[in-house]
N, C-alpha and C positions, 0 to 999 in steps of 0.2 A: 481852719479846717486841717485836719491831720492828713498830709499827703500819703503817708504810709497806709492809712486806712482806705483812702480813696484808691490808691494803687491796688491794695489787697482786694478791694471790692470789685475792681475791673477784672481782676484775674480769676475770680471765682467761677467755676464752671456751673452753669445752670443745672438744677437738680434733674430736669428732664433729660438733658444730654448725658449727665453722669450715669443715670440709670440705664441709658440706652447702650452704653459701651459694652458691658458684659454680655449683652444679647446680640452682638453682631456689629456694633459700630466700630469705626476706625479700621486700621490695617489688620488688627487681629481678627475682626469679624470677616473681612474680605478673605483672609487666608483660610479661615475655617470653612467659608462657603465654597472655596475652590477645592479644598482637600476632601470635604465630605462626599460629594458625588464621585470624585475620583476613586476614593477608597471603596465606596459602595460598588462601583463598576467592576473593580478588580476582585471584590469579594464574590460577585456573581460569576465571574470567570473561574475563580477558584472552586466554587461550588459545582459548576458545570463539569470541570475536569474531574473533581472528586467523584461525582455521580457516575461519570463514564467509567472510572476505575472500579468503583464499588459494584457496578453491574456485572463486571467480568466473572466473578465466581458464582453469580446468580443466573447468568445467561441461560445455561442449559436447563435449569429448573423452570425458568420463565417460558422457554421455548416448548418444553414438554407440556406445561400446563395449558398454554394456548393451543397447541396441536391437539391435545386430548379433549378440550372443551369446545373448540371451534375448528380451526384449520390453520396450518402454517401460512397459508395464503393471506391470512388476516394481517400479517406483518407488511406484506407487499401492498395490499389495498390501503392500509393505514398510511403508508408513506406517500402513495399516489394522491390520496385524499388531502393530506396535510400540505403537500407541495402544491397541488392544484388550488387549494383554498388560499394559500399564501399568495400565489400568483394573482388570483382574482382580487384579493384585498389590496395588493400593491397597485394593480391597475386602477382600481376604484379611487384610491388615494391620489394617484398621479393625475387622473382625469378630472375628478370633481373637487378635490381640495387644493392641490398644487397647480392645477390648470396647465399641466405639461402637455404641449402639443407636438413635441418632437417624436417622429416615428422611430428614431434610433433607440430611444429609451425602451419603448415597448418591444422592439425587435429583440434586443438583448435579453430582456426579461423573459420573453417567450422562448428564446433559444436556450437559456439556462434551465428553465422549467422543463422544456422538452428533453434535454440531456439527462436531467434528474429522473424523469419518468422512463426514458429509454433504458437507462442504466438499471433501474429497478426491475423492469421487465426482463432484462438480460440475466438477472439473478433469480428468476422465478423458480428454478430448481431448489434454491435455498433462500427463500424470500426474507428470512430473518436477517440476512446479511445487509439488506437495504436499510435497516435501522441505523447503520453507520451514517447514512445521508442526513438523517434527522439530528443525530448527536453532533456531528461536526458542522452541520449547517448552523445549528444554534450556537455552538462554540464560536464559529466565525462571526456571527452577529455580535455576541457579547465582547469578543476581542476587539472588534472595530469600535464599539462604544467606549471601551476602556482606553484604547490607544489614541482616540481623538483628543484626550487631555494632553498627550505628549507629542503627537505627530500631526501636522497639518498639510502634508503633501502626499503625492501618489504612492510614496513608499509605504504608507500605512497598509495598503492592500497586500503588498508582498510580505510585510512583517507579520500581519495577521495570518497569512497563508503558511509561512514557515513555522510559526508557533503551533498552528493546527497540525502540521505534518509531524512536528516533534512530539506533540501529545499522542498522535496516532501511532508512532513507533513505540513509545513507552507503553501504550495500550496493548500492543501486540506482545511486547516483552512480558508484561504482566500475565497475559493469556498463556504464554509458554510456561511460566512458573506454576500457574494454578493447575492442579490435577484435573485430568480429563479435558483440558483445553490445550490448544496447540498454537504455535506461531504460524501465521499465514501471510505470506508476502502479498497476496491479493488483497487482503484486508488493509494492509499498509497503503496499497494503491487506492482502495476505496476511500479511506480516510483523507488521503491527499486530494483525490478527485472532488470530494464533497467540499473540503476547505477551499479549493481553488475555484470551483463553480460559484460558490457563494460570494467570494470576493469579486469575481467577474460581474456577477449580477449587481453588486453594489456599485462598482466602479463605472460600468457602462450603462447599466439599466436605471439605477436610482440616481446616480451622480450627486452624492451629498454635497451640500453647500459648504464653503469654507475650506475645501481641500484643493490645494494647488496641483495643477496637472504635472508639474515637474517633480522629480525625485531629488531631494536635497542630499548633500554629502553626508550629513549626520544620519539620515535615514538609510542611505546606502551602506554606511558602515554598520548600522544595527542589523540590517537584513543580511549582510555578509557574515556577521557573527552567527546569526541563526542558521544560515545556509551551511556554514561550516559545521555547526553542531549536528545538523541533520545528516550530512554526508558522513561524518566520522561515526556517529551512532549507528547508522545503517550499515556502514562498513564493518563495524564490530559485530553486528548481528550476523552478517554474512560469514564472518570469520568464526562464528560460534558453532563449529563443526563437532561431530561426535568425539573426535580425538582431542579437540580443545576442551570440551566439557570434561572429558576424562582426566585431563591434565590438571585443571584447576580444582576439581572436586577431590583429588588426592591431597592437595594442599589445604583445602577447606572441606573436611569430611562432613560438616553440617549440611553442605549443599549436595551431598551424594545422590539425593532423590532426583536431581536434575538429569542424571544419566538415564533414567527411565523415560524421560520425556522425548517426544519426537524431535529430532535435531532441527535447528533453525535453517541450516544450509548444509549442502554437500558440494564439494568441488569435484569436477570431473576427473575420473581416473582412467588411464589407458591400460587395457589388459591385452597381453600377447598370448596367443594360443598357436602352437606349431601347426595344427591342422586347419586353423581358420585364418590366422593373420592377426589383425589388430581391431579391437572394438572398444569404444569408450563406454563408461558406465558411471553412475553416481554412487554405486554400491561396490564394495570390494567383492572379490570372488567368494570369500567366505560368507559375506552377507547375502549374496545371490543364492548360494547353496542353502543357507539356513531359512531364508524366506520361502524359497521354493518348497522345501521340505515341510515347514510348519504351517504355511498358509495356502497350500495348493488348492484345497477344496473351496475356500472362500474366494480366492483369485479366479479359479475356473468358473465359479458361479457368476461372478461379476462379468467376466468375459462373455459368458453365454447370454446374459441379459442384454449386453450391448452389441451382440453379433451383427445385427441388421442396421446398426446406426453408423453414421459416417465417422471416420477417424478423427476429423477435426472436432466433432461434437464430443467424442470420447475424451480426448486429451484436454478439452476445456474443463471437464469435470475431474479427470484424473491426471492432473498436471504434475510435472517432475518434482517440484518442491515438496509436495505432500505425499505423492504416490509413486515413488521412483520405480518400484518393481513392475507395477501394472502399466505405467507409462512406457517403460522400456520394452516390455514384452509385446504390447499391442503395436508399438512403433516398429519393432523388428518384423512382426507379422505383416504390417502394412508395406514395408520395404520389400519383403520377400514376395508378396502377392503381386505388387506392382511390377517388380522385375520379371516375374513369370509372364505376366500379361504383355509386357513390352517385348519379351523374347518371342512370343507367339505372333506378334504383328510386325516384327522387324524384317526388313527386306534385304538385309546384309548379313552374311554368315558371321562376320566379326562381331557385329552388334548382338546377334543371337547368342554367341558364346559368352560375350560380356554379361548379358542379362541373365543367362542361365547360371553363370558362375556366381553372380550376386544372389540369385534366388537360393542356390545350393548352400552357399556360405551362411546366409542369414538363417536358413533352416537349421544349419548345424549349430549356430549360436543358440537357437531356441531349444534344440534337443539336449544340448550339453549343459546349459546354465538355467533353463526354465523348464526342464524336462518333465517333472512331475505335474506341474500345472498344465503344460502343453498336452499331455496325455489325457487329462480330464476335460480339456477345453474343446471347442468346435474347430480349432485351428490346426489340429494334428494332420500331418501328411502321412499317407500310407507308404510303407517301405518300398513298394513297387514304383511309386511315383518318384521317390528320391533317387532310386537306383537308375531310373530312366534318364533323369537329368544328369546324373553323375557320368553316364556314358558319353555325354556330349561335351564335356569340359576337361581341362587339365586341373585336377584338384590340388596339385602342388603349387599353383600360382598363389602369390600373396594377395591378401584382400584387406581392405580397410573399410569398416562399416560406416556409412554416411549418416548415422543417427545424430540428430541435433537436439539440444536441450534448452534453447532459448538464448537470450542475450547475455545473461550473467554466467551461465555454466561453462562456456568455453574458457573463461578466465581461470588462471591459477590464483592462489591467494596472494602471491608476490605481485602478479600483474594487477590485481585489484588495488592493492595498496600503493603501488607506483602510480596508477591512474588517479587515485584519490589525492596523493601528494602533489602531483602535477596540477590537478584542478585547483587545489587550495593555494598553491604558489601563484597561479595565474590570477586568482581572485585577490590575493594579497597585492600583486602588482597593479591591478586595476585600482585598488584603494589608494595605493601610494601615488599613482598617477593623478587621480582626482584630488588628492590632498595637496600635491604640489601645484596643480593648476589653480586651485582655489587660493593658495597663498600668493601666486603671481598676479591673480586678478585683484 
């Protein structure tokens, strides 16, 4: 018997096994089975992001169509219906399929759902904005599914959140570039809120299996990179002031159309007036003059419509990022009127003079820099009233207006970037510390 043939016969692969290999047998098949779902998951993420970006130039058309055929409220009702329906579906799955008995799961799901609905109701003056909750909720779900192939610890929730925030910032940048759309820092916040709420719902409400409760060093390093990208990109957006846009569009004339867009941000400027003292503004003196002259009728009409509504409600709709002139004028009016009321009830002559001085100076700011709008608005004081207050004070005393613009505006651009640099250095230090601790262990 020929041993070579015997040996050759023993080494022959059976036909059935040979045919099975190309269709998924062996290591090659295992590798294809792993890569297939992974690539498909990231493809869904990419399509979701692409659809968010493609909706930007069409959003106004869609809003007008829905408003003309039905009502803008349809956006809000749709969000509430979908969020509520998703909550009920998840509760049904946890109770009847997964047999989850922990009250904690249901509490967190209810809390997240309630926050989504509450946030939607808070946006009822512009209910179409609530669509951000659906867009970034869906993106958060798809990101989690895709990231599960790479991350098996609690860092997955933070990574998904920071990717969602990054997409949200790019979404707003695209809106700023597109004609008739604007950058809106509130929408950046809405995108981040939706991304965060969804991950909280997953983490504490659903508690997916196979996810370690600890954040491993590799995941922390990844989320640190994403956090850095978010902070730097957001800082660049805040630095994209009108002067900055003018500078780079001179170098790149093809982007000169961006000068016509509403600026992403304005840093606070301090103006000195010999008759008033000091008052801050987001607009230059020239811009104040131009806007007062060109838009006085529209501004006065808006102020008339909001005359009987609370100041807090007004500035919630006409906030400084988007409506600096209206915000500043109404806020100066509020400071002036409050000062006059305080002067009338003060039981001390010094306090009376202080509040009368404040009322007089704030009114002088309004007359000098918001004059045309003031004369057409319901907030104009009669000359007799102004002169009466003037007799009670020393008008030569210096004054500094207490108007405030929020957390970001008191910063100068230098302070902003020093703060960002300090934060990033601290984050780098934490990563170095964990890296060394890991090596020692």
